[in-house]
N, C-alpha and C positions, 0 to 999 in steps of 0.2 A: 624797175619798180612797177607792180600792178596795184592799183587802189581804185577806191570809189570816191568821186568827188560829189559833194552836196553843196548847192548854191541856194542862197536866199536873196531875192531882188530886193525885198522890202524888210525893214527892220521889225515890222509887226507880224510877219508871215509865221504861222504856227509850224508849217511843214516846209520843207525845201522845195523850191520852185523847179529845180533842175537835179537830177540824180543821174549820174553817168558813170560807167566803169571806164577806167583808163587803162590800157595794157602796158605800154613802154613810154616811160617818161624819166627824166633825170631826177626830178625831185618833186614835192608837193606843190610848189609855186609854179613849175611848169605845167603840172597837171590842171590846176586851176585856170592858167592862161589858155591853155588848149581848149578847155570846155567852154570858157567864155567866148573865145573866138567862133567855136562851132555853133553856138547859140546866138551870136551876134549881140553879146552883152557888154556894153562898154563900162558897166559900173555894177558892183553887187555889194550888199551891205554885210554879208558874212558867207564865209566859205569853211568847210569842214572836208578834211581828206583822210580817209581811212584806208590805210594800206592792207593789202592782202595778207601780208606777214604779220602775225600777231605779235611778234617781237618787236616790231617798229612802232613807234610812237604816232598817234594821230596828229594832224596839223590843223591849227584853226587860223583863220585870217579875218580881220574886220576892215571894211571900207577898201575894197580892192578894185583898182582901175585896170582895164585892159585898153592901152593906147593904141592897138592895131585895130580896134573897132571903133568906127566914127561914133561920136556922141550924138545923140538924136536931139532934135529941136525941143525946147521947153515950152 
């Protein structure tokens, strides 16, 4: 599956903070986790995955955590 992943770090962001094309992944959730790891993001408020294949549905996720990225101090 090839897709484009859009990630919003903050709930009030108008535009995606990260936009990245992912070439080979098993599914949308794996794509989100891959991009979060690459950008060092332990948490995002919103994710939208748009597959390259127009016959495949887009995926939306809210409040996603990536446990393989250490949380930053508050």
